[in-house]
Backbone as a chain_set.jsonl record, in Angstrom:
{"seq": "XXXXXXXXXXXXXXXXXXXXXXXXXXXXXXXXXXXXXXXXXXXXXXXXXXXXXXXXXXXXXXXXXXXXXXXXXXXXXXXXXXXXXXXXXXXXXXXXXXXXXXXXXXXXXXXXXXXXXXXXXXXXXXXXXXXXXXXXXXXXXXXXXXXXXXXXXXXXXXXXXXXXXXXXXXXXXXXXXXXXXXXXXXXXXXXXXXXXXXXXXXXXXXXXXXXXXXXXXXXXXXXXXXXXXXXXXX", "coords": {"N": [[132.176, 175.894, 42.314], [132.298, 174.492, 44.878], [134.935, 175.854, 44.973], [134.113, 177.826, 46.577], [133.555, 177.644, 49.185], [135.31, 177.141, 53.066], [137.151, 175.293, 52.979], [139.554, 172.403, 53.512], [142.133, 171.413, 52.321], [142.618, 168.25, 51.647], [139.409, 167.344, 52.336], [138.477, 168.827, 50.277], [138.989, 167.843, 47.981], [137.961, 165.017, 48.74], [135.277, 165.952, 49.102], [134.829, 166.058, 46.155], [135.16, 163.849, 44.912], [132.863, 162.058, 46.014], [130.622, 164.056, 45.279], [131.001, 163.334, 42.956], [130.772, 161.038, 42.851], [128.422, 160.089, 43.615], [126.881, 161.735, 41.516], [127.12, 159.803, 39.433], [125.808, 157.66, 39.807], [123.723, 158.14, 40.348], [123.012, 158.505, 37.563], [123.024, 155.178, 36.967], [120.858, 154.837, 38.419], [118.787, 156.155, 36.703], [118.331, 154.557, 34.901], [117.836, 152.331, 35.223], [115.644, 152.93, 36.689], [113.68, 153.691, 33.768], [113.679, 151.543, 33.227], [112.341, 149.427, 34.613], [110.346, 151.199, 34.775], [109.668, 152.266, 32.142], [109.79, 154.875, 32.014], [111.475, 157.968, 31.47], [114.256, 159.5, 33.98], [115.121, 163.096, 33.854], [118.852, 163.532, 33.949], [119.741, 167.398, 35.24], [122.519, 169.3, 35.016], [122.01, 171.358, 36.121], [120.623, 169.659, 38.308], [123.142, 169.062, 39.964], [124.08, 170.887, 40.299], [122.405, 171.788, 42.479], [122.618, 169.335, 44.107], [124.89, 170.619, 45.016], [124.973, 172.376, 46.885], [122.872, 171.798, 48.523], [124.438, 170.526, 49.816], [126.414, 172.671, 50.639], [124.494, 173.83, 52.067], [124.513, 172.023, 54.129], [126.378, 171.961, 54.847], [126.961, 174.676, 56.261], [124.909, 174.517, 57.995], [125.831, 172.504, 59.572], [128.428, 173.926, 60.468], [127.441, 176.381, 61.894], [125.602, 174.444, 64.258], [128.537, 173.417, 65.624], [129.397, 175.61, 66.244], [128.269, 176.966, 68.186], [127.704, 174.897, 69.425], [130.709, 174.697, 70.754], [131.626, 177.569, 71.363], [129.791, 176.939, 73.974], [131.354, 174.64, 75.158], [133.789, 175.713, 75.34], [132.814, 177.845, 77.222], [132.007, 176.812, 79.345], [133.991, 175.324, 80.07], [135.724, 177.656, 80.366], [134.566, 178.425, 83.084], [134.639, 175.943, 84.388], [137.408, 176.205, 85.329], [137.964, 178.836, 86.188], [136.218, 177.495, 88.361], [137.27, 176.101, 89.464], [140.548, 177.317, 90.436], [138.834, 179.341, 92.09], [138.646, 177.717, 93.363], [140.852, 176.672, 94.534], [142.119, 179.017, 95.623], [140.198, 179.207, 98.106], [140.729, 177.108, 99.803], [143.264, 177.73, 100.159], [142.393, 180.108, 101.854], [141.334, 178.537, 103.329], [143.449, 176.964, 104.985], [144.809, 178.769, 106.432], [143.24, 180.358, 108.257], [142.651, 178.066, 109.649], [144.065, 178.36, 112.2], [143.184, 180.828, 113.268], [140.255, 180.019, 113.741], [140.373, 178.127, 115.092], [141.499, 178.604, 117.25], [139.48, 180.278, 117.975], [137.048, 179.105, 118.278], [138.108, 178.153, 120.581], [138.176, 180.456, 122.166], [135.448, 181.241, 122.044], [133.956, 178.306, 123.778], [135.136, 178.763, 125.82], [134.016, 181.523, 126.35], [131.359, 180.297, 126.98], [131.231, 179.385, 128.931], [131.685, 181.337, 131.24], [129.303, 182.454, 130.53], [127.359, 180.545, 130.839], [127.583, 180.787, 133.68], [127.458, 183.164, 134.44], [124.915, 183.087, 133.947], [123.368, 181.563, 135.989], [124.305, 182.928, 137.771], [122.702, 185.123, 137.486], [120.153, 183.727, 138.283], [120.259, 183.099, 140.436], [120.604, 185.344, 141.36], [117.831, 186.922, 140.6], [116.253, 185.067, 141.771], [116.766, 185.928, 144.781], [116.007, 189.106, 144.217], [113.341, 188.277, 143.971], [112.237, 187.295, 146.424], [113.035, 189.846, 147.816], [111.648, 191.565, 146.471], [108.84, 190.653, 147.483], [108.947, 190.488, 149.589], [109.563, 193.225, 150.176], [106.626, 193.904, 149.082], [105.014, 193.125, 151.113], [105.524, 194.62, 152.736], [105.335, 197.033, 152.241], [102.319, 196.677, 152.249], [102.049, 196.116, 154.976], [103.193, 199.425, 154.853], [100.933, 200.359, 154.353], [98.523, 199.673, 155.62], [99.224, 200.558, 158.342], [99.114, 203.609, 157.507], [96.616, 203.942, 157.405], [96.403, 203.908, 159.747], [97.023, 205.52, 161.204], [96.017, 207.939, 159.667], [93.424, 207.231, 160.641], [93.707, 207.736, 163.189], [95.05, 210.486, 163.493], [92.453, 212.05, 162.77], [90.906, 210.979, 164.35], [92.176, 212.678, 166.345], [92.539, 215.396, 165.677], [90.18, 216.715, 165.592], [89.539, 217.29, 168.734], [92.689, 218.701, 168.81], [92.393, 220.988, 167.916], [90.27, 221.992, 169.758], [92.147, 222.477, 171.155], [93.636, 224.168, 170.725], [91.696, 226.499, 170.534], [90.923, 226.274, 172.912], [93.502, 227.268, 174.187], [93.836, 230.193, 173.077], [91.797, 231.737, 174.285], [93.288, 231.526, 177.179], [94.23, 233.178, 179.355], [96.347, 235.247, 181.58], [95.595, 235.417, 184.051], [94.367, 232.418, 184.619], [96.945, 231.539, 184.692], [98.403, 232.168, 186.284], [96.971, 230.458, 188.241], [96.847, 227.925, 187.895], [99.431, 227.645, 188.429], [99.433, 227.599, 190.812], [99.062, 225.865, 192.553], [98.913, 223.279, 194.62], [98.182, 220.032, 195.21], [97.945, 219.449, 191.792], [96.22, 218.201, 189.452], [95.725, 215.606, 186.583], [95.597, 215.7, 184.67], [96.825, 218.077, 184.082], [99.232, 217.593, 185.022], [100.531, 216.759, 183.064], [100.428, 217.823, 180.727], [102.106, 219.862, 182.148], [104.305, 218.065, 181.555], [104.462, 217.978, 179.329], [104.839, 220.027, 178.537], [107.722, 220.493, 179.465], [108.936, 218.946, 178.167], [109.218, 219.955, 175.893], [110.405, 222.956, 175.618], [112.837, 221.552, 176.944], [113.238, 221.465, 179.191], [114.142, 219.962, 182.576], [113.782, 217.349, 184.747], [112.887, 216.84, 188.138], [114.181, 214.655, 190.72], [112.93, 212.335, 192.786], [111.07, 210.794, 195.344], [109.829, 208.224, 194.673], [106.149, 207.042, 195.596], [106.294, 204.791, 196.748], [108.618, 204.68, 198.443], [110.768, 203.72, 197.9], [112.21, 203.876, 195.392], [113.076, 206.721, 193.211], [112.076, 208.642, 191.745], [110.905, 210.431, 187.913], [110.22, 214.033, 188.644], [108.109, 216.58, 187.073], [106.404, 218.514, 188.176], [107.505, 220.744, 189.561], [109.638, 221.166, 188.507], [108.594, 223.122, 186.664], [106.587, 224.151, 187.52], [108.001, 226.413, 187.981], [109.821, 227.504, 185.859], [108.161, 227.525, 183.945], [105.598, 227.67, 184.645], [105.743, 229.839, 186.396], [106.993, 231.994, 184.39], [106.137, 235.15, 182.845], [106.375, 235.619, 179.823], [105.047, 232.713, 178.991], [102.89, 233.239, 177.222]], "CA": [[131.127, 176.282, 43.41], [133.022, 174.179, 45.978], [135.666, 176.379, 45.834], [134.296, 179.91, 47.593], [133.658, 177.298, 51.011], [136.043, 177.631, 52.753], [137.825, 173.559, 53.126], [141.346, 171.658, 53.858], [142.729, 170.391, 50.654], [142.109, 166.5, 51.682], [138.235, 167.294, 52.2], [138.196, 169.662, 49.121], [139.146, 166.858, 47.147], [137.277, 163.968, 49.542], [133.906, 165.961, 48.577], [134.258, 166.231, 45.227], [134.902, 162.315, 44.868], [132.104, 162.034, 46.884], [129.343, 164.105, 44.702], [130.957, 162.058, 41.563], [130.337, 158.612, 42.741], [127.221, 160.364, 43.749], [126.222, 161.425, 40.627], [127.442, 158.511, 38.64], [124.792, 156.281, 40.974], [121.752, 158.611, 40.033], [122.467, 158.105, 36.163], [122.483, 154.57, 36.681], [119.525, 154.749, 38.948], [118.043, 156.557, 36.182], [118.917, 153.896, 34.514], [117.799, 151.346, 36.099], [114.337, 153.198, 36.467], [113.532, 153.601, 32.929], [114.383, 149.774, 32.659], [112.193, 149.422, 35.401], [108.753, 151.642, 34.374], [109.708, 152.616, 31.508], [109.68, 156.358, 31.561], [112.466, 159.302, 31.798], [114.46, 160.667, 34.546], [116.567, 163.918, 33.264], [119.357, 164.869, 35.052], [120.952, 168.07, 34.27], [123.621, 169.977, 35.79], [121.04, 171.402, 37.511], [120.263, 169.469, 39.475], [123.932, 168.656, 40.258], [124.599, 171.972, 40.895], [121.394, 171.657, 43.59], [123.248, 168.414, 44.86], [126.227, 171.071, 46.117], [124.207, 173.787, 47.403], [122.244, 171.854, 49.494], [125.847, 170.17, 50.44], [126.906, 173.767, 51.092], [123.738, 174.805, 53.477], [123.991, 171.918, 55.288], [127.853, 172.109, 55.911], [127.049, 176.007, 57.343], [124.62, 174.741, 59.273], [126.1, 172.31, 60.476], [129.345, 174.672, 61.108], [126.82, 176.76, 63.401], [125.379, 173.724, 65.777], [129.543, 172.872, 65.635], [130.231, 176.735, 66.5], [127.811, 177.297, 68.95], [128.5, 174.29, 71.138], [132.127, 175.256, 70.778], [131.196, 178.369, 72.812], [129.054, 176.582, 74.954], [132.073, 173.824, 75.874], [135.167, 176.825, 75.828], [132.605, 178.692, 78.279], [131.812, 176.167, 80.369], [135.757, 175.121, 80.153], [136.467, 178.565, 81.435], [133.744, 178.547, 84.122], [135.335, 175.167, 85.779], [138.908, 176.738, 85.511], [137.572, 179.529, 86.647], [135.892, 177.459, 90.011], [138.638, 175.225, 90.09], [141.14, 178.25, 90.469], [138.577, 179.986, 93.312], [137.653, 176.975, 94.76], [142.514, 176.539, 95.347], [141.824, 180.278, 96.644], [139.307, 179.261, 99.152], [141.442, 175.776, 100.031], [144.193, 178.215, 100.694], [142.722, 180.78, 103.037], [140.909, 177.886, 104.659], [143.66, 176.819, 105.6], [145.106, 179.819, 106.243], [142.282, 179.925, 109.008], [141.935, 177.279, 110.716], [144.623, 178.434, 113.903], [141.77, 181.79, 113.597], [139.354, 179.316, 113.49], [140.617, 177.233, 116.21], [141.206, 179.52, 118.311], [138.137, 181.221, 117.763], [136.273, 178.105, 118.66], [137.989, 177.649, 122.006], [137.476, 181.564, 123.568], [134.153, 180.4, 122.456], [133.998, 176.921, 124.772], [135.499, 179.823, 127.247], [132.939, 182.284, 127.009], [130.041, 179.474, 127.128], [131.3, 178.619, 130.193], [131.79, 182.298, 131.416], [128.104, 182.346, 130.202], [126.235, 179.842, 131.988], [127.829, 180.99, 135.352], [126.176, 184.088, 134.819], [122.569, 182.538, 134.254], [123.21, 181.067, 137.124], [123.953, 183.756, 138.582], [121.42, 185.998, 137.191], [119.381, 183.48, 138.573], [119.797, 183.187, 142.217], [119.955, 187.145, 141.954], [116.631, 186.71, 140.505], [115.2, 184.664, 143.107], [116.571, 186.807, 145.846], [115.724, 189.776, 144.261], [111.461, 187.874, 143.581], [112.18, 187.151, 147.482], [113.003, 190.694, 148.636], [110.329, 192.287, 145.959], [107.455, 189.845, 147.596], [108.937, 191.167, 150.871], [108.876, 194.78, 149.89], [105.534, 194.122, 148.665], [104.576, 192.715, 152.252], [105.974, 195.978, 154.253], [104.711, 198.881, 151.302], [101.046, 197.186, 152.439], [101.887, 197.173, 156.307], [102.717, 200.729, 155.39], [99.269, 201.236, 153.796], [97.359, 199.605, 156.973], [99.517, 201.943, 159.672], [99.357, 204.99, 157.222], [95.145, 204.552, 157.269], [95.34, 203.944, 161.054], [97.352, 207.232, 161.754], [94.983, 208.61, 159.469], [92.079, 207.22, 161.685], [93.865, 208.433, 165.066], [94.993, 211.773, 163.614], [91.278, 212.366, 161.927], [89.879, 211.45, 165.617], [93.098, 213.557, 167.083], [92.927, 216.477, 165.281], [88.689, 217.736, 166.402], [90.802, 217.701, 170.046], [93.175, 219.121, 168.777], [91.764, 221.76, 167.228], [89.139, 223.086, 170.938], [93.056, 222.378, 172.599], [94.203, 225.508, 170.472], [90.766, 227.139, 170.443], [91.364, 226.978, 174.057], [94.64, 228.064, 174.387], [93.079, 231.701, 172.044], [91.131, 232.338, 175.316], [93.535, 231.583, 177.988], [94.173, 234.233, 180.576], [97.644, 235.18, 183.169], [94.763, 234.607, 185.405], [94.593, 231.25, 184.642], [98.214, 230.769, 184.695], [98.561, 231.713, 188.097], [96.247, 229.715, 189.217], [97.583, 226.907, 187.817], [100.925, 227.575, 188.862], [99.569, 227.88, 192.767], [98.36, 224.706, 192.991], [99.464, 222.482, 195.464], [97.886, 219.114, 194.654], [97.776, 219.751, 190.289], [94.975, 217.4, 188.822], [97.17, 214.362, 186.457], [96.124, 216.27, 183.46], [97.89, 219.041, 184.573], [100.962, 217.342, 185.179], [100.476, 215.289, 182.212], [100.309, 218.838, 180.167], [102.873, 220.834, 182.401], [105.15, 217.256, 181.207], [104.549, 217.372, 178.069], [105.779, 221.86, 178.534], [108.995, 220.863, 179.976], [110.129, 217.903, 177.376], [108.706, 220.983, 174.46], [110.946, 223.985, 176.673], [114.092, 220.763, 177.275], [113.427, 222.037, 181.43], [115.094, 219.203, 183.271], [112.674, 216.566, 185.136], [113.458, 216.714, 189.317], [114.26, 213.546, 191.126], [111.88, 212.774, 194.042], [111.315, 209.979, 196.043], [108.334, 207.275, 194.207], [105.017, 206.24, 196.219], [106.647, 203.764, 197.558], [109.696, 204.819, 199.025], [112.505, 202.888, 197.932], [112.399, 204.379, 194.132], [113.527, 207.9, 192.587], [110.943, 209.426, 190.039], [111.099, 212.043, 187.475], [108.788, 214.929, 188.746], [108.167, 217.862, 186.153], [105.757, 219.604, 188.526], [108.112, 221.27, 190.979], [110.462, 222.092, 187.52], [107.236, 223.233, 185.468], [106.006, 225.858, 187.989], [109.37, 227.241, 188.279], [110.7, 227.321, 184.491], [107.3, 227.21, 182.855], [104.241, 228.489, 185.175], [105.802, 231.214, 186.959], [107.177, 232.78, 183.133], [105.361, 235.872, 182.744], [106.088, 235.23, 178.991], [104.656, 231.511, 178.679], [101.539, 232.979, 176.831]], "C": [[131.307, 176.359, 44.745], [134.233, 175.567, 46.384], [136.006, 178.255, 46.616], [133.613, 178.853, 48.871], [135.275, 177.023, 51.068], [136.359, 175.543, 54.006], [138.831, 172.791, 53.139], [140.95, 171.169, 52.307], [142.138, 168.225, 50.329], [140.546, 166.696, 51.39], [138.148, 167.646, 51.116], [138.21, 168.074, 48.79], [137.882, 165.543, 47.997], [136.011, 164.056, 48.741], [133.945, 166.197, 46.798], [134.203, 164.724, 44.545], [133.542, 161.665, 44.907], [130.6, 162.413, 45.663], [129.763, 164.014, 42.891], [130.444, 161.345, 41.648], [128.405, 159.038, 42.515], [126.214, 160.636, 42.627], [125.945, 160.492, 38.91], [126.179, 157.736, 39.441], [123.32, 156.951, 40.31], [121.291, 158.488, 38.365], [122.396, 156.172, 36.148], [121.259, 153.897, 37.403], [118.073, 155.048, 37.99], [117.522, 155.596, 35.445], [117.817, 152.687, 34.073], [115.367, 151.174, 36.157], [113.463, 153.105, 34.985], [113.649, 152.089, 32.549], [112.362, 149.158, 33.075], [110.175, 149.54, 34.752], [108.267, 151.523, 32.95], [109.619, 154.345, 30.813], [111.788, 157.219, 32.11], [112.516, 159.646, 33.057], [115.55, 161.718, 34.055], [117.608, 163.972, 34.285], [120.264, 165.399, 34.183], [122.3, 168.585, 35.435], [122.846, 170.892, 36.775], [121.31, 170.823, 38.863], [121.542, 168.465, 40.196], [124.246, 169.226, 40.839], [123.415, 172.486, 42.317], [121.327, 170.352, 44.751], [124.404, 169.467, 45.897], [125.355, 171.807, 46.671], [123.863, 173.178, 48.424], [123.759, 171.169, 50.082], [126.297, 171.743, 51.831], [126.187, 173.678, 52.27], [123.857, 173.243, 54.7], [126.017, 172.142, 56.394], [127.964, 173.506, 56.993], [126.18, 175.85, 58.239], [125.094, 173.777, 60.106], [127.903, 172.758, 61.645], [128.655, 175.589, 62.392], [126.716, 176.28, 64.068], [126.834, 174.045, 66.295], [130.06, 174.106, 66.641], [130.012, 177.062, 67.722], [127.829, 175.998, 70.093], [129.575, 174.428, 71.223], [132.231, 175.995, 72.166], [130.337, 178.067, 73.702], [130.211, 175.564, 75.756], [132.9, 175.248, 76.247], [133.983, 177.608, 77.29], [132.129, 177.906, 79.765], [132.847, 175.454, 80.914], [136.179, 176.455, 80.893], [135.636, 178.862, 83.024], [134.463, 177.356, 85.165], [136.708, 175.519, 85.735], [138.475, 178.113, 86.405], [137.4, 179.385, 88.363], [137.195, 176.871, 90.572], [139.824, 176.94, 90.648], [140.603, 178.798, 92.058], [138.397, 178.933, 94.788], [139.832, 176.532, 95.631], [142.344, 177.615, 96.148], [141.393, 180.206, 98.027], [139.722, 178.928, 100.25], [142.487, 177.343, 101.303], [143.459, 179.618, 102.259], [141.844, 180.081, 103.73], [141.875, 177.76, 105.282], [145.052, 177.868, 106.903], [144.21, 180.618, 107.413], [142.044, 179.917, 109.622], [143.142, 177.455, 111.871], [144.172, 180.009, 113.765], [141.107, 181.1, 114.541], [139.398, 178.297, 115.062], [140.641, 177.727, 117.473], [140.179, 180.354, 118.9], [137.132, 180.017, 119.107], [136.709, 177.992, 120.564], [137.963, 179.082, 122.863], [136.454, 181.736, 123.39], [133.372, 179.947, 123.829], [134.257, 178.25, 126.126], [134.639, 180.51, 127.719], [131.249, 181.839, 127.08], [129.643, 179.03, 128.086], [130.873, 179.738, 131.414], [130.061, 182.999, 131.444], [127.519, 181.907, 131.234], [127.145, 180.388, 133.155], [127.241, 182.184, 135.594], [125.06, 184.069, 134.589], [122.326, 182.177, 135.525], [123.289, 182.163, 137.967], [123.139, 184.6, 139.236], [120.353, 185.309, 137.839], [119.052, 183.426, 140.134], [119.926, 184.617, 142.163], [118.542, 187.64, 141.288], [115.584, 186.551, 141.506], [115.327, 185.303, 144.243], [115.953, 188.173, 145.217], [113.545, 189.363, 144.261], [111.55, 188.108, 145.231], [111.726, 188.68, 148.523], [111.756, 191.83, 147.542], [108.893, 191.658, 146.365], [107.475, 190.843, 149.479], [109.01, 192.768, 151.39], [107.0, 194.682, 150.019], [104.277, 193.949, 150.378], [104.309, 194.29, 153.109], [105.199, 197.4, 154.277], [102.817, 198.198, 152.3], [100.878, 197.278, 154.318], [102.445, 198.065, 156.219], [101.866, 201.414, 155.129], [98.642, 201.043, 155.033], [97.926, 200.232, 157.715], [99.074, 202.989, 159.067], [97.631, 204.629, 157.655], [94.639, 204.334, 158.799], [95.948, 205.428, 161.989], [96.836, 207.979, 161.334], [94.053, 208.455, 160.15], [92.531, 207.993, 162.496], [93.702, 209.802, 164.387], [93.684, 212.26, 162.981], [90.263, 212.779, 163.208], [91.181, 213.157, 166.195], [93.142, 215.495, 167.173], [91.111, 217.957, 165.609], [89.092, 218.637, 168.115], [91.912, 218.568, 169.874], [93.258, 220.597, 168.615], [90.938, 222.422, 168.523], [91.083, 223.302, 171.545], [93.593, 224.132, 171.767], [92.865, 226.556, 170.189], [91.114, 228.136, 172.034], [92.545, 227.538, 174.935], [94.555, 229.702, 173.646], [92.922, 232.168, 173.653], [91.963, 232.004, 176.85], [93.869, 232.54, 178.084], [96.019, 234.349, 180.917], [96.726, 234.592, 184.075], [94.71, 233.105, 185.416], [96.233, 230.517, 184.85], [98.917, 230.522, 186.147], [97.674, 230.982, 188.798], [97.099, 228.742, 189.214], [98.647, 226.35, 188.185], [100.423, 227.629, 190.84], [98.388, 226.924, 193.674], [98.613, 223.688, 193.32], [99.036, 220.674, 195.077], [96.955, 219.087, 193.292], [96.834, 218.272, 189.781], [96.024, 216.792, 187.93], [96.729, 214.944, 185.358], [96.595, 217.344, 183.42], [99.396, 219.184, 184.612], [101.562, 216.685, 184.499], [100.7, 217.047, 180.736], [101.544, 220.02, 180.703], [104.669, 219.333, 181.764], [105.984, 217.683, 179.948], [105.371, 219.35, 177.599], [107.136, 221.865, 178.061], [110.229, 220.356, 178.83], [110.05, 219.575, 175.859], [110.237, 222.503, 174.574], [112.465, 222.736, 177.042], [114.073, 221.352, 179.211], [113.572, 220.272, 181.794], [113.939, 218.298, 184.644], [113.129, 217.392, 186.615], [113.433, 215.389, 190.084], [113.884, 213.317, 192.55], [111.43, 211.332, 194.114], [109.426, 209.171, 196.042], [107.166, 206.975, 195.776], [105.605, 205.204, 196.894], [108.089, 203.355, 198.309], [110.362, 205.1, 199.13], [112.913, 203.653, 196.62], [112.635, 205.873, 194.151], [112.253, 207.585, 191.506], [111.378, 210.77, 189.249], [109.674, 212.757, 187.425], [109.323, 216.134, 187.838], [107.274, 219.077, 186.717], [106.249, 220.897, 188.875], [109.574, 222.629, 188.983], [109.6, 223.151, 186.632], [107.082, 224.917, 185.712], [106.813, 227.061, 188.623], [109.779, 228.647, 186.948], [109.452, 228.204, 183.331], [105.784, 228.731, 182.881], [104.614, 229.786, 185.588], [106.102, 232.726, 185.716], [106.154, 233.922, 182.83], [105.083, 235.658, 181.099], [105.686, 234.302, 178.103], [103.89, 231.921, 177.467], [102.312, 233.302, 175.41]], "O": [[130.998, 177.217, 45.571], [134.421, 176.105, 47.475], [136.862, 179.089, 46.91], [133.022, 179.568, 49.68], [136.124, 176.823, 50.2], [135.97, 175.019, 55.05], [138.754, 172.335, 51.998], [140.015, 170.792, 51.6], [141.667, 167.474, 49.475], [140.189, 166.289, 50.284], [137.611, 166.75, 50.464], [137.479, 167.253, 49.343], [136.818, 165.449, 47.386], [135.532, 163.173, 48.028], [132.884, 166.543, 46.278], [133.316, 164.439, 43.741], [133.128, 160.89, 44.044], [129.793, 161.574, 45.262], [129.126, 164.435, 41.925], [129.664, 160.826, 40.849], [127.537, 158.6, 41.76], [125.097, 160.123, 42.561], [125.188, 160.502, 37.939], [126.097, 156.756, 38.7], [122.27, 156.425, 39.942], [120.167, 158.413, 37.869], [121.666, 155.74, 35.256], [120.766, 152.8, 37.139], [116.928, 154.627, 38.154], [116.309, 155.619, 35.238], [117.258, 152.341, 33.033], [114.468, 150.36, 35.946], [112.474, 152.377, 35.062], [113.693, 151.723, 31.374], [111.498, 148.726, 32.313], [109.288, 148.729, 34.484], [107.219, 151.052, 32.507], [109.461, 154.795, 29.678], [112.757, 156.918, 32.806], [111.499, 160.043, 33.627], [116.71, 161.353, 33.86], [117.344, 164.406, 35.406], [120.997, 164.995, 33.28], [122.723, 168.059, 36.464], [123.083, 171.066, 37.971], [121.848, 171.172, 39.914], [121.279, 167.429, 40.808], [124.743, 168.88, 41.911], [123.669, 173.465, 43.018], [120.588, 170.206, 45.725], [124.703, 169.249, 47.071], [124.781, 170.86, 47.209], [124.301, 173.645, 49.475], [124.013, 171.685, 51.17], [126.407, 171.832, 53.054], [126.739, 173.503, 53.357], [123.414, 173.3, 55.847], [126.506, 172.303, 57.513], [128.621, 173.591, 58.03], [126.193, 176.571, 59.237], [124.925, 173.935, 61.316], [128.348, 172.337, 62.713], [129.094, 175.591, 63.542], [127.285, 176.696, 65.077], [126.862, 174.804, 67.264], [130.844, 173.913, 67.57], [130.917, 177.403, 68.483], [127.941, 176.122, 71.312], [129.739, 174.186, 72.419], [132.572, 175.657, 73.299], [129.994, 179.024, 74.395], [130.105, 175.58, 76.983], [132.683, 175.823, 77.313], [134.56, 177.856, 78.349], [131.974, 178.373, 80.893], [132.773, 174.973, 82.045], [136.887, 176.403, 81.899], [136.183, 179.476, 83.94], [134.786, 177.579, 86.332], [137.284, 174.698, 86.448], [138.945, 178.109, 87.543], [137.808, 180.106, 89.274], [137.864, 177.041, 91.591], [139.242, 177.532, 91.558], [141.351, 178.809, 93.035], [138.216, 178.997, 96.004], [140.061, 176.235, 96.803], [142.376, 177.417, 97.362], [141.898, 180.833, 98.958], [139.582, 179.51, 101.326], [142.406, 177.696, 102.48], [144.027, 179.849, 103.326], [141.383, 180.623, 104.735], [141.77, 178.299, 106.384], [145.805, 177.523, 107.813], [144.595, 181.786, 107.478], [141.484, 180.71, 110.379], [143.156, 176.464, 112.6], [145.054, 180.672, 114.311], [141.163, 181.283, 115.757], [138.483, 177.956, 115.811], [140.017, 177.403, 118.483], [140.098, 180.925, 119.987], [136.769, 180.169, 120.274], [135.931, 177.821, 121.502], [137.768, 179.022, 124.077], [135.904, 182.387, 124.279], [132.64, 180.563, 124.603], [133.553, 178.447, 127.116], [134.271, 180.511, 128.893], [130.262, 182.567, 127.182], [128.571, 178.518, 128.411], [130.085, 179.453, 132.316], [129.703, 183.87, 132.237], [127.193, 182.498, 132.263], [127.216, 179.226, 133.556], [126.612, 182.428, 136.624], [124.216, 184.894, 134.94], [121.277, 182.405, 136.129], [122.439, 182.367, 138.833], [122.843, 184.876, 140.399], [119.414, 186.058, 138.108], [118.025, 183.626, 140.782], [119.277, 185.204, 143.029], [118.2, 188.802, 141.508], [114.647, 187.223, 141.937], [114.313, 185.432, 144.927], [115.049, 188.476, 145.996], [112.692, 190.206, 144.538], [110.954, 189.129, 145.575], [110.854, 188.836, 149.378], [111.152, 192.768, 148.061], [107.882, 192.012, 145.758], [106.643, 191.441, 150.162], [108.692, 193.315, 152.445], [106.3, 195.261, 150.849], [103.185, 194.473, 150.6], [103.391, 194.803, 153.749], [104.771, 198.231, 155.078], [102.156, 199.043, 152.903], [100.104, 198.005, 154.94], [102.747, 198.394, 157.366], [101.715, 202.61, 155.375], [98.192, 202.026, 155.622], [97.059, 200.955, 158.207], [98.466, 203.705, 159.863], [97.383, 205.394, 158.587], [93.494, 204.409, 159.246], [95.515, 206.062, 162.952], [96.751, 209.008, 162.004], [93.53, 209.513, 160.5], [91.909, 209.037, 162.696], [92.626, 210.393, 164.484], [93.996, 213.327, 162.453], [89.485, 213.711, 163.412], [90.859, 214.339, 166.314], [93.472, 216.36, 167.984], [90.983, 219.175, 165.736], [89.012, 219.8, 168.509], [92.163, 219.273, 170.851], [94.121, 221.294, 169.149], [90.891, 223.642, 168.368], [91.308, 224.238, 172.313], [93.853, 225.103, 172.478], [93.173, 227.537, 169.512], [91.337, 229.303, 172.355], [92.509, 228.081, 176.039], [95.572, 230.357, 173.876], [93.783, 232.855, 174.201], [91.238, 232.235, 177.818], [93.968, 233.189, 177.042], [96.806, 233.52, 180.459], [96.908, 233.569, 184.735], [95.108, 232.596, 186.464], [96.54, 229.347, 185.079], [99.493, 229.638, 186.781], [97.714, 230.953, 190.028], [97.937, 228.518, 190.088], [98.94, 225.16, 188.303], [101.179, 227.685, 191.81], [97.566, 227.005, 194.587], [98.628, 222.839, 192.428], [99.993, 220.118, 194.537], [95.747, 218.851, 193.307], [97.405, 217.223, 190.081], [97.181, 217.145, 188.153], [97.652, 214.798, 184.557], [96.874, 217.632, 182.256], [100.263, 220.039, 184.432], [102.623, 216.096, 184.71], [101.379, 216.728, 179.76], [101.916, 220.913, 179.942], [105.826, 219.735, 181.647], [107.165, 217.755, 179.608], [106.126, 219.686, 176.686], [107.708, 222.471, 177.155], [111.376, 220.716, 178.562], [110.981, 219.901, 175.123], [110.873, 222.843, 173.576], [113.347, 223.421, 177.559], [114.949, 221.485, 180.066], [112.971, 219.468, 181.081], [113.378, 219.06, 185.431], [113.679, 218.483, 186.467], [112.288, 214.94, 190.029], [114.406, 213.975, 193.45], [111.393, 210.663, 193.081], [108.428, 209.321, 196.747], [107.643, 206.727, 196.883], [104.966, 204.855, 197.886], [108.534, 202.254, 198.635], [110.91, 205.996, 199.772], [114.044, 204.136, 196.686], [112.365, 206.378, 195.241], [111.794, 206.663, 190.832], [111.944, 211.777, 189.675], [108.632, 212.529, 186.81], [110.471, 216.577, 187.794], [107.215, 220.197, 186.211], [105.676, 221.956, 188.621], [109.944, 223.763, 188.679], [110.197, 223.971, 185.935], [107.206, 225.984, 185.112], [106.564, 228.05, 189.312], [109.93, 229.868, 186.977], [109.621, 229.018, 182.424], [105.32, 229.665, 182.228], [103.973, 230.778, 185.244], [105.741, 233.894, 185.86], [105.081, 233.428, 182.484], [103.908, 235.519, 180.761], [105.73, 234.469, 176.885], [104.034, 231.155, 176.514], [101.69, 233.276, 174.348]]}, "num_chains": 1, "name": "protein.A"}
């Protein structure tokens, strides 16, 4: 039976000797058992074969267990070797990257200085923009108030303008001749004449003021010649 088991020669002979000794010791125990209890225990060749089969089963079990443990050990060793190789490779790469990392760190530090300066400039610009926005808001409010005031004045002036337009439509040539022949026109006529001179680019005439010392612009005489005397005025 043992010849079918893969064993080295020295191990094989050792196992055979142990089995023989165990079988002999069983005979001794049987004789002792008979003396002590007066009973027989028969040791047959089958018992010897069972011993050998038990040895083979235990050997196979232990070999499987050892094989599994060896496989795990080999796998772990391979991983350790691979890890060691990777660590060496990474160490080499890190050594090669040290100058690059040093340069990058210096560039990053310089960039941080620039960023901090830009942030300070941005903060200052934000403060200026905030002030300008506040001023613009104030100007917008002033413009809104002015617009409302102008609209109010316009609303007041529109009826007068409409009345003036209506009066202008009913104006006749005789009315213009009448105005032209006025020697001392009222203030309203003088203001209208002045406005017409501005509209038609008629230059005023310099005359002596009421105090007799200064000169003032007179629009009445030029308006009589250039405007009120123009038959195409209407």
